[in-house]
N, CA, C and O atoms as a GROMACS GRO file, in nm:
protein
  364
    1MET      N    1  -0.004   8.726  -0.961
    1MET     CA    2  -0.072   8.721  -1.066
    1MET      C    3  -0.024   8.811  -1.194
    1MET      O    4  -0.059   8.929  -1.188
    2ALA      N    5   0.057   8.770  -1.317
    2ALA     CA    6   0.103   8.884  -1.353
    2ALA      C    7  -0.015   8.965  -1.458
    2ALA      O    8  -0.124   8.909  -1.470
    3GLY      N    9   0.004   9.074  -1.520
    3GLY     CA   10  -0.070   9.167  -1.585
    3GLY      C   11  -0.162   9.147  -1.667
    3GLY      O   12  -0.162   9.034  -1.715
    4ASP      N   13  -0.271   9.239  -1.714
    4ASP     CA   14  -0.374   9.203  -1.819
    4ASP      C   15  -0.345   9.125  -1.961
    4ASP      O   16  -0.414   9.050  -2.029
    5GLY      N   17  -0.180   9.192  -1.977
    5GLY     CA   18  -0.162   9.132  -2.131
    5GLY      C   19  -0.066   8.993  -2.097
    5GLY      O   20  -0.001   8.944  -2.189
    6ALA      N   21  -0.062   8.946  -1.988
    6ALA     CA   22  -0.005   8.818  -1.977
    6ALA      C   23  -0.051   8.713  -2.042
    6ALA      O   24  -0.173   8.726  -2.058
    7ARG      N   25   0.002   8.589  -2.100
    7ARG     CA   26  -0.047   8.506  -2.173
    7ARG      C   27   0.001   8.368  -2.109
    7ARG      O   28   0.120   8.340  -2.089
    8TYR      N   29  -0.088   8.300  -2.085
    8TYR     CA   30  -0.108   8.193  -1.964
    8TYR      C   31  -0.052   8.052  -2.046
    8TYR      O   32  -0.125   8.045  -2.145
    9VAL      N   33   0.018   7.969  -2.049
    9VAL     CA   34   0.030   7.835  -2.120
    9VAL      C   35   0.016   7.730  -2.011
    9VAL      O   36   0.011   7.762  -1.893
   10ARG      N   37   0.009   7.563  -2.068
   10ARG     CA   38   0.064   7.497  -1.955
   10ARG      C   39   0.194   7.469  -1.979
   10ARG      O   40   0.254   7.476  -2.086
   11ASN      N   41   0.250   7.425  -1.830
   11ASN     CA   42   0.404   7.414  -1.855
   11ASN      C   43   0.448   7.284  -1.895
   11ASN      O   44   0.404   7.190  -1.830
   12ASP      N   45   0.539   7.256  -2.003
   12ASP     CA   46   0.536   7.144  -2.056
   12ASP      C   47   0.571   7.049  -2.017
   12ASP      O   48   0.545   6.950  -2.084
   13GLN      N   49   0.634   7.035  -1.911
   13GLN     CA   50   0.684   6.957  -1.801
   13GLN      C   51   0.560   6.883  -1.742
   13GLN      O   52   0.596   6.799  -1.659
   14VAL      N   53   0.457   6.887  -1.755
   14VAL     CA   54   0.378   6.847  -1.670
   14VAL      C   55   0.308   6.761  -1.706
   14VAL      O   56   0.238   6.801  -1.799
   15VAL      N   57   0.282   6.613  -1.669
   15VAL     CA   58   0.216   6.534  -1.715
   15VAL      C   59   0.080   6.522  -1.711
   15VAL      O   60   0.047   6.538  -1.594
   16TRP      N   61  -0.024   6.500  -1.787
   16TRP     CA   62  -0.165   6.525  -1.769
   16TRP      C   63  -0.242   6.434  -1.823
   16TRP      O   64  -0.209   6.381  -1.929
   17ASN      N   65  -0.368   6.399  -1.753
   17ASN     CA   66  -0.463   6.277  -1.857
   17ASN      C   67  -0.567   6.316  -1.824
   17ASN      O   68  -0.582   6.384  -1.722
   18THR      N   69  -0.675   6.275  -1.911
   18THR     CA   70  -0.844   6.304  -1.858
   18THR      C   71  -0.864   6.152  -1.802
   18THR      O   72  -0.816   6.051  -1.854
   19VAL      N   73  -0.929   6.155  -1.709
   19VAL     CA   74  -1.012   6.058  -1.627
   19VAL      C   75  -1.160   6.082  -1.615
   19VAL      O   76  -1.182   6.188  -1.556
   20ASP      N   77  -1.251   6.026  -1.647
   20ASP     CA   78  -1.371   6.012  -1.681
   20ASP      C   79  -1.436   6.151  -1.675
   20ASP      O   80  -1.512   6.187  -1.585
   21GLY      N   81  -1.387   6.246  -1.807
   21GLY     CA   82  -1.402   6.374  -1.870
   21GLY      C   83  -1.285   6.509  -1.736
   21GLY      O   84  -1.250   6.626  -1.750
   22GLU      N   85  -1.271   6.442  -1.661
   22GLU     CA   86  -1.211   6.568  -1.601
   22GLU      C   87  -1.014   6.541  -1.548
   22GLU      O   88  -0.967   6.457  -1.471
   23ALA      N   89  -0.954   6.630  -1.612
   23ALA     CA   90  -0.828   6.602  -1.644
   23ALA      C   91  -0.721   6.610  -1.504
   23ALA      O   92  -0.690   6.718  -1.454
   24VAL      N   93  -0.685   6.514  -1.467
   24VAL     CA   94  -0.562   6.541  -1.344
   24VAL      C   95  -0.403   6.559  -1.406
   24VAL      O   96  -0.362   6.498  -1.504
   25ALA      N   97  -0.337   6.642  -1.337
   25ALA     CA   98  -0.211   6.692  -1.358
   25ALA      C   99  -0.077   6.623  -1.220
   25ALA      O  100  -0.093   6.595  -1.101
   26LEU      N  101   0.033   6.619  -1.300
   26LEU     CA  102   0.135   6.576  -1.234
   26LEU      C  103   0.243   6.659  -1.270
   26LEU      O  104   0.291   6.652  -1.383
   27ASN      N  105   0.295   6.755  -1.166
   27ASN     CA  106   0.409   6.791  -1.209
   27ASN      C  107   0.556   6.694  -1.181
   27ASN      O  108   0.560   6.666  -1.061
   28PRO      N  109   0.655   6.647  -1.244
   28PRO     CA  110   0.739   6.568  -1.185
   28PRO      C  111   0.842   6.690  -1.118
   28PRO      O  112   0.906   6.678  -1.014
   29GLU      N  113   0.840   6.773  -1.179
   29GLU     CA  114   0.974   6.877  -1.122
   29GLU      C  115   0.955   6.883  -0.977
   29GLU      O  116   1.056   6.852  -0.914
   30THR      N  117   0.838   6.919  -0.898
   30THR     CA  118   0.785   6.941  -0.742
   30THR      C  119   0.700   6.866  -0.699
   30THR      O  120   0.657   6.886  -0.586
   31GLY      N  121   0.639   6.731  -0.800
   31GLY     CA  122   0.569   6.643  -0.714
   31GLY      C  123   0.430   6.647  -0.672
   31GLY      O  124   0.356   6.577  -0.603
   32VAL      N  125   0.423   6.777  -0.755
   32VAL     CA  126   0.263   6.835  -0.720
   32VAL      C  127   0.154   6.749  -0.864
   32VAL      O  128   0.154   6.743  -0.987
   33TYR      N  129   0.061   6.690  -0.731
   33TYR     CA  130  -0.050   6.620  -0.822
   33TYR      C  131  -0.153   6.714  -0.792
   33TYR      O  132  -0.168   6.754  -0.677
   34TYR      N  133  -0.248   6.767  -0.916
   34TYR     CA  134  -0.334   6.856  -0.921
   34TYR      C  135  -0.473   6.806  -1.037
   34TYR      O  136  -0.481   6.806  -1.160
   35GLY      N  137  -0.578   6.763  -0.916
   35GLY     CA  138  -0.712   6.747  -0.995
   35GLY      C  139  -0.806   6.845  -1.006
   35GLY      O  140  -0.842   6.927  -0.922
   36PHE      N  141  -0.851   6.826  -1.145
   36PHE     CA  142  -0.976   6.923  -1.199
   36PHE      C  143  -1.112   6.907  -1.174
   36PHE      O  144  -1.154   6.791  -1.172
   37ASN      N  145  -1.200   7.010  -1.151
   37ASN     CA  146  -1.359   6.962  -1.214
   37ASN      C  147  -1.382   6.986  -1.324
   37ASN      O  148  -1.298   7.066  -1.366
   38THR      N  149  -1.454   6.960  -1.397
   38THR     CA  150  -1.519   6.924  -1.543
   38THR      C  151  -1.495   7.093  -1.619
   38THR      O  152  -1.451   7.103  -1.733
   39THR      N  153  -1.530   7.209  -1.539
   39THR     CA  154  -1.474   7.342  -1.588
   39THR      C  155  -1.303   7.384  -1.603
   39THR      O  156  -1.258   7.434  -1.706
   40ALA      N  157  -1.248   7.366  -1.523
   40ALA     CA  158  -1.107   7.345  -1.493
   40ALA      C  159  -1.049   7.294  -1.597
   40ALA      O  160  -0.966   7.344  -1.674
   41SER      N  161  -1.128   7.129  -1.591
   41SER     CA  162  -1.054   7.061  -1.721
   41SER      C  163  -1.064   7.108  -1.858
   41SER      O  164  -0.980   7.079  -1.943
   42VAL      N  165  -1.168   7.181  -1.878
   42VAL     CA  166  -1.148   7.270  -1.994
   42VAL      C  167  -1.097   7.348  -2.049
   42VAL      O  168  -1.067   7.344  -2.168
   43VAL      N  169  -1.072   7.463  -1.950
   43VAL     CA  170  -0.987   7.539  -1.927
   43VAL      C  171  -0.815   7.478  -1.939
   43VAL      O  172  -0.734   7.525  -2.019
   44TRP      N  173  -0.793   7.400  -1.869
   44TRP     CA  174  -0.643   7.343  -1.915
   44TRP      C  175  -0.628   7.309  -2.032
   44TRP      O  176  -0.534   7.354  -2.099
   45GLN      N  177  -0.730   7.208  -2.089
   45GLN     CA  178  -0.716   7.182  -2.247
   45GLN      C  179  -0.694   7.297  -2.310
   45GLN      O  180  -0.600   7.291  -2.388
   46TYR      N  181  -0.750   7.406  -2.303
   46TYR     CA  182  -0.740   7.549  -2.370
   46TYR      C  183  -0.620   7.571  -2.338
   46TYR      O  184  -0.563   7.589  -2.446
   47LEU      N  185  -0.536   7.581  -2.247
   47LEU     CA  186  -0.458   7.647  -2.251
   47LEU      C  187  -0.318   7.544  -2.280
   47LEU      O  188  -0.211   7.552  -2.220
   48ALA      N  189  -0.348   7.464  -2.372
   48ALA     CA  190  -0.222   7.389  -2.487
   48ALA      C  191  -0.131   7.516  -2.530
   48ALA      O  192  -0.009   7.517  -2.514
   49SER      N  193  -0.223   7.649  -2.603
   49SER     CA  194  -0.137   7.713  -2.639
   49SER      C  195  -0.179   7.849  -2.579
   49SER      O  196  -0.292   7.882  -2.544
   50PRO      N  197  -0.031   7.942  -2.574
   50PRO     CA  198  -0.108   8.071  -2.463
   50PRO      C  199  -0.232   8.171  -2.477
   50PRO      O  200  -0.292   8.202  -2.580
   51LYS      N  201  -0.247   8.197  -2.395
   51LYS     CA  202  -0.392   8.264  -2.387
   51LYS      C  203  -0.377   8.376  -2.288
   51LYS      O  204  -0.295   8.365  -2.196
   52THR      N  205  -0.453   8.485  -2.302
   52THR     CA  206  -0.462   8.594  -2.178
   52THR      C  207  -0.609   8.586  -2.119
   52THR      O  208  -0.716   8.560  -2.173
   53VAL      N  209  -0.575   8.618  -1.991
   53VAL     CA  210  -0.714   8.607  -1.898
   53VAL      C  211  -0.849   8.583  -1.996
   53VAL      O  212  -0.910   8.478  -2.013
   54LYS      N  213  -0.872   8.703  -2.051
   54LYS     CA  214  -0.979   8.752  -2.139
   54LYS      C  215  -1.040   8.651  -2.252
   54LYS      O  216  -1.158   8.633  -2.283
   55GLU      N  217  -0.920   8.591  -2.304
   55GLU     CA  218  -0.951   8.485  -2.408
   55GLU      C  219  -0.972   8.327  -2.298
   55GLU      O  220  -1.008   8.223  -2.354
   56ILE      N  221  -0.955   8.326  -2.195
   56ILE     CA  222  -0.964   8.248  -2.106
   56ILE      C  223  -1.133   8.277  -2.092
   56ILE      O  224  -1.210   8.209  -2.160
   57ILE      N  225  -1.162   8.340  -2.038
   57ILE     CA  226  -1.302   8.419  -1.978
   57ILE      C  227  -1.405   8.368  -2.080
   57ILE      O  228  -1.491   8.281  -2.069
   58ASP      N  229  -1.359   8.477  -2.224
   58ASP     CA  230  -1.466   8.454  -2.336
   58ASP      C  231  -1.501   8.290  -2.378
   58ASP      O  232  -1.606   8.244  -2.423
   59PHE      N  233  -1.364   8.219  -2.344
   59PHE     CA  234  -1.376   8.110  -2.382
   59PHE      C  235  -1.495   8.026  -2.305
   59PHE      O  236  -1.604   7.983  -2.343
   60VAL      N  237  -1.425   8.022  -2.183
   60VAL     CA  238  -1.532   7.968  -2.092
   60VAL      C  239  -1.750   8.026  -2.086
   60VAL      O  240  -1.864   7.981  -2.078
   61ALA      N  241  -1.686   8.122  -2.095
   61ALA     CA  242  -1.848   8.192  -2.134
   61ALA      C  243  -1.884   8.136  -2.228
   61ALA      O  244  -2.001   8.107  -2.203
   62SER      N  245  -1.845   8.084  -2.373
   62SER     CA  246  -1.886   8.042  -2.479
   62SER      C  247  -1.919   7.898  -2.438
   62SER      O  248  -2.030   7.853  -2.464
   63GLU      N  249  -1.812   7.813  -2.366
   63GLU     CA  250  -1.881   7.691  -2.334
   63GLU      C  251  -1.965   7.653  -2.234
   63GLU      O  252  -2.007   7.538  -2.240
   64PHE      N  253  -2.014   7.748  -2.109
   64PHE     CA  254  -2.087   7.744  -2.027
   64PHE      C  255  -2.177   7.856  -1.962
   64PHE      O  256  -2.129   7.967  -1.940
   65SER      N  257  -2.305   7.828  -1.932
   65SER     CA  258  -2.360   7.951  -1.941
   65SER      C  259  -2.370   8.006  -1.754
   65SER      O  260  -2.444   7.960  -1.667
   66ALA      N  261  -2.290   8.088  -1.745
   66ALA     CA  262  -2.269   8.157  -1.614
   66ALA      C  263  -2.264   8.346  -1.591
   66ALA      O  264  -2.251   8.438  -1.672
   67ASP      N  265  -2.276   8.343  -1.477
   67ASP     CA  266  -2.226   8.496  -1.440
   67ASP      C  267  -2.108   8.553  -1.475
   67ASP      O  268  -2.006   8.545  -1.408
   68PRO      N  269  -2.123   8.624  -1.605
   68PRO     CA  270  -1.958   8.686  -1.632
   68PRO      C  271  -1.873   8.723  -1.514
   68PRO      O  272  -1.752   8.702  -1.529
   69THR      N  273  -1.911   8.774  -1.402
   69THR     CA  274  -1.840   8.804  -1.302
   69THR      C  275  -1.777   8.705  -1.216
   69THR      O  276  -1.673   8.698  -1.150
   70ARG      N  277  -1.910   8.609  -1.249
   70ARG     CA  278  -1.843   8.475  -1.124
   70ARG      C  279  -1.731   8.401  -1.226
   70ARG      O  280  -1.629   8.353  -1.177
   71ILE      N  281  -1.755   8.397  -1.353
   71ILE     CA  282  -1.659   8.317  -1.451
   71ILE      C  283  -1.483   8.401  -1.441
   71ILE      O  284  -1.367   8.360  -1.446
   72HIS      N  285  -1.520   8.472  -1.433
   72HIS     CA  286  -1.381   8.603  -1.422
   72HIS      C  287  -1.305   8.545  -1.287
   72HIS      O  288  -1.190   8.504  -1.271
   73ASP      N  289  -1.403   8.557  -1.206
   73ASP     CA  290  -1.323   8.494  -1.057
   73ASP      C  291  -1.272   8.342  -1.052
   73ASP      O  292  -1.165   8.309  -1.003
   74ASP      N  293  -1.366   8.256  -1.110
   74ASP     CA  294  -1.295   8.164  -1.108
   74ASP      C  295  -1.190   8.114  -1.148
   74ASP      O  296  -1.114   8.026  -1.110
   75VAL      N  297  -1.205   8.233  -1.288
   75VAL     CA  298  -1.102   8.160  -1.386
   75VAL      C  299  -0.943   8.216  -1.342
   75VAL      O  300  -0.837   8.161  -1.374
   76VAL      N  301  -0.964   8.362  -1.247
   76VAL     CA  302  -0.868   8.396  -1.182
   76VAL      C  303  -0.782   8.302  -1.107
   76VAL      O  304  -0.665   8.268  -1.125
   77VAL      N  305  -0.890   8.262  -0.999
   77VAL     CA  306  -0.839   8.187  -0.883
   77VAL      C  307  -0.762   8.061  -0.951
   77VAL      O  308  -0.647   8.034  -0.916
   78LEU      N  309  -0.824   7.992  -1.040
   78LEU     CA  310  -0.776   7.878  -1.099
   78LEU      C  311  -0.642   7.923  -1.118
   78LEU      O  312  -0.553   7.881  -1.044
   79LEU      N  313  -0.613   8.033  -1.240
   79LEU     CA  314  -0.475   8.032  -1.281
   79LEU      C  315  -0.355   8.060  -1.148
   79LEU      O  316  -0.238   8.021  -1.137
   80GLN      N  317  -0.463   8.163  -1.033
   80GLN     CA  318  -0.336   8.147  -0.931
   80GLN      C  319  -0.313   8.030  -0.883
   80GLN      O  320  -0.199   7.992  -0.853
   81ASP      N  321  -0.382   7.982  -0.874
   81ASP     CA  322  -0.342   7.748  -0.826
   81ASP      C  323  -0.276   7.684  -0.893
   81ASP      O  324  -0.197   7.595  -0.863
   82LEU      N  325  -0.313   7.739  -1.024
   82LEU     CA  326  -0.198   7.718  -1.156
   82LEU      C  327  -0.069   7.744  -1.145
   82LEU      O  328   0.023   7.664  -1.164
   83GLU      N  329  -0.060   7.853  -1.114
   83GLU     CA  330   0.094   7.935  -1.094
   83GLU      C  331   0.136   7.876  -1.004
   83GLU      O  332   0.250   7.829  -1.014
   84GLN      N  333   0.066   7.860  -0.895
   84GLN     CA  334   0.118   7.830  -0.728
   84GLN      C  335   0.206   7.724  -0.741
   84GLN      O  336   0.321   7.728  -0.697
   85TYR      N  337   0.144   7.603  -0.814
   85TYR     CA  338   0.137   7.467  -0.830
   85TYR      C  339   0.296   7.456  -0.960
   85TYR      O  340   0.367   7.357  -0.970
   86SER      N  341   0.309   7.568  -1.029
   86SER     CA  342   0.396   7.533  -1.150
   86SER      C  343   0.327   7.467  -1.258
   86SER      O  344   0.382   7.400  -1.346
   87LEU      N  345   0.220   7.487  -1.250
   87LEU     CA  346   0.137   7.391  -1.349
   87LEU      C  347   0.099   7.438  -1.477
   87LEU      O  348   0.045   7.369  -1.564
   88ILE      N  349   0.135   7.583  -1.487
   88ILE     CA  350   0.146   7.686  -1.607
   88ILE      C  351   0.261   7.772  -1.614
   88ILE      O  352   0.324   7.826  -1.522
   89ARG      N  353   0.275   7.775  -1.726
   89ARG     CA  354   0.364   7.942  -1.731
   89ARG      C  355   0.325   8.036  -1.783
   89ARG      O  356   0.242   8.031  -1.873
   90ILE      N  357   0.390   8.175  -1.726
   90ILE     CA  358   0.331   8.312  -1.808
   90ILE      C  359   0.436   8.361  -1.900
   90ILE      O  360   0.557   8.374  -1.876
   91MET      N  361   0.371   8.385  -2.008
   91MET     CA  362   0.439   8.439  -2.094
   91MET      C  363   0.483   8.594  -2.115
   91MET      O  364   0.554   8.626  -2.210
   0.00000   0.00000   0.00000
């Protein structure tokens, strides 16, 4: 995962849609299909423009009531997954 100042944004090559309130994404370059839960779907939509980890955590905290440490850990894991599958870009 990139450093603290890194900004994350959706890979513009990824095709995605929302089904029953949850996002699904397909990276046609890799063939990777990824399904998001409700919280991850909100993060995915938020990544329409570049965001830092702190911005993402603050946004999730404003949308959901959860322990800040848990939010941090969950966001980091999500970003690692999305990076691994080339669904996001790091700027």
